[in-house]
Structures are given as C-alpha cells and as structure tokens.
C-alpha positions as CSV (number, residue, x, y, z in Angstrom):
1,M,5.8,-28.5,1.9
2,R,5.9,-25.1,2.5
3,M,7.1,-22.4,4.8
4,L,4.4,-21.3,7.3
5,H,6.0,-18.2,9.2
6,L,8.7,-16.5,10.5
7,G,9.2,-16.3,14.4
8,L,10.8,-12.7,15.0
9,R,11.9,-11.9,18.6
10,V,11.0,-8.4,19.7
11,T,12.2,-6.4,22.7
12,D,9.2,-4.3,23.0
13,L,6.0,-5.9,22.1
14,D,3.6,-3.0,22.1
15,R,6.1,-1.1,19.9
16,S,6.6,-3.9,17.3
17,L,2.9,-4.6,17.3
18,A,2.2,-0.8,16.5
19,F,4.8,-1.0,13.8
20,Y,3.7,-4.1,12.0
21,T,0.1,-3.2,12.2
22,A,1.0,0.0,10.6
23,L,2.7,-1.9,7.9
24,G,-0.8,-3.7,7.3
25,Y,-0.5,-6.8,9.4
26,L,-3.5,-8.0,11.4
27,E,-3.5,-9.8,14.9
28,V,-4.9,-13.2,14.6
29,G,-4.2,-14.4,18.1
30,R,-1.8,-14.8,20.9
31,V,-0.1,-17.9,23.0
32,P,0.7,-16.2,26.3
33,E,3.5,-18.4,27.6
34,T,5.8,-20.9,25.8
35,G,9.2,-22.1,26.6
36,F,10.7,-19.0,24.7
37,G,8.1,-16.1,25.4
38,S,4.9,-15.0,24.6
39,L,3.7,-15.3,20.8
40,T,1.6,-12.9,18.8
41,M,0.4,-14.2,15.4
42,L,0.1,-12.0,12.6
43,R,-1.2,-12.2,9.0
44,L,-1.4,-9.9,5.8
45,P,-4.6,-8.6,4.8
46,D,-5.0,-10.7,1.7
47,D,-3.5,-14.0,3.3
48,P,-5.6,-16.2,5.3
49,Y,-2.6,-17.6,7.0
50,V,-0.3,-16.4,9.8
51,S,3.1,-15.3,8.2
52,L,4.7,-13.6,11.1
53,E,5.1,-14.5,14.8
54,L,6.3,-12.0,17.3
55,V,8.0,-13.6,20.0
56,H,8.6,-11.7,23.0
57,D,10.4,-12.4,26.4
58,P,11.5,-9.4,28.5
59,A,14.4,-11.4,29.8
60,R,15.7,-11.9,26.1
61,P,15.6,-8.5,24.3
62,V,16.9,-8.3,20.7
63,T,20.7,-7.8,20.8
64,D,21.6,-8.6,17.3
65,P,19.0,-7.5,14.5
66,T,21.4,-8.7,11.7
67,A,20.8,-12.4,12.8
68,V,18.1,-12.0,10.3
69,N,19.1,-10.5,7.1
70,H,15.7,-9.2,5.9
71,L,11.9,-9.7,5.7
72,V,10.2,-9.3,2.4
73,V,6.6,-7.9,2.0
74,Q,4.9,-7.8,-1.4
75,V,2.5,-4.8,-2.2
76,D,0.2,-4.1,-4.8
77,D,1.0,-0.2,-4.7
78,L,4.2,0.6,-3.4
79,D,3.6,4.5,-3.4
80,A,0.2,4.2,-1.6
81,V,2.0,1.9,1.1
82,I,4.7,4.4,1.6
83,S,2.2,7.3,1.9
84,A,0.2,5.2,4.4
85,L,3.2,4.4,6.3
86,A,4.5,8.0,6.5
87,G,1.1,9.0,7.7
88,R,1.4,6.6,10.7
89,G,5.1,7.9,11.4
90,V,7.0,5.0,9.6
91,E,9.6,6.3,7.1
92,A,10.7,4.2,4.2
93,E,13.6,4.7,2.1
94,P,13.5,6.1,-1.7
95,V,12.0,3.6,-4.2
96,S,14.5,1.7,-6.4
97,E,13.8,1.5,-10.3
98,P,14.0,-0.1,-12.9
99,G,12.8,-3.6,-12.2
100,P,10.7,-4.5,-9.3
101,R,10.0,-1.5,-7.2
102,I,11.5,-1.8,-4.0
103,S,11.7,0.3,-0.8
104,W,13.4,-0.6,2.5
105,L,12.3,0.3,6.2
106,T,13.6,-0.6,9.5
107,D,11.4,-2.0,12.4
108,P,11.7,-0.8,16.1
109,D,14.3,-3.7,16.8
110,G,16.5,-2.8,14.0
111,Y,15.3,-5.5,11.4
112,R,15.2,-4.6,7.8
113,I,12.0,-4.9,5.7
114,E,11.9,-5.0,1.9
115,L,8.7,-3.9,0.2
116,V,8.5,-5.0,-3.3
117,Q,6.0,-4.2,-6.1
118,W,6.2,-6.7,-8.9
119,E,6.1,-5.6,-12.5
120,P,2.7,-6.2,-14.1
121,G,2.4,-9.8,-15.2
122,H,4.9,-11.1,-12.6
123,P,3.9,-14.2,-10.5
124,P,2.8,-13.4,-6.7
125,G,6.1,-14.7,-5.7
126,M,9.6,-15.4,-7.0
127,T,10.2,-18.4,-9.1
128,E,13.2,-20.0,-11.1
129,A,12.3,-17.7,-14.1
130,D,13.4,-14.6,-12.0
131,F,17.1,-16.3,-12.0
132,R,17.2,-16.8,-15.8
C-alpha cells in the first residue's frame, strides 16, 4: 500500500494553478466534472506520478484552510527554489537551521506548505530512523 495523492479544495483554480506551477508542479490532466467539482492533476518534475489534485467547485470555496495542517515538498536545493519562487512573486519564510533546512510558504487559499531539504545522505523521505 502507498499513498497516491492529496485532493486539495481550491477557491480560484487559475490562481491556485499559477501558484503550484510556480512551485514546480506540472499539470498532468483534468477531469472536468465530478460529484465534488473539477479535478486538476499535478505531479512534481522528478516524480512520474500525480501527487496533488486541485479540487475546484465555485459553489464550495475554501472556508477553513486549517482543515489541512500542511503539505510537505522535498527539494534538492532550498536556496535555489526560494530564489525561483521570489522571481515568480511567491514569498517564502526564512530558512531554519540546523538539521533539515526548512522554509514555509502559504498558497492562495491559506494552506501552509513546508519546503524541506534533507541533510546529505538522508533517504528521500521520512523513515523510522528520523524518530530515534
């Protein structure tokens, strides 16, 4: 078993799509009408699989962005990502150190996104070893 993707409700699809593509996501495809809105499927450049689904229904805007605590995106070079985001008008918070390098940003609906750059030699995700 593995988690496939997160379906994230958005208020303004164009604004959210601009934000997530500035972050580096690529649009894979769309499902125009479902019982809970239109779906826009996104993946990260180095991942062949969809990891984020933007769910849009104008009749149901986001009213509580705290319902999702945060989304985490791993990056190889946090400074380069923050610089690229700034060039696209997206501001990130200062980087925390020591340990994994972390910065935070907020999407157009108020969802918090954690950008993390692992220390050299760290596996590509969190494991039990991170909690020992």
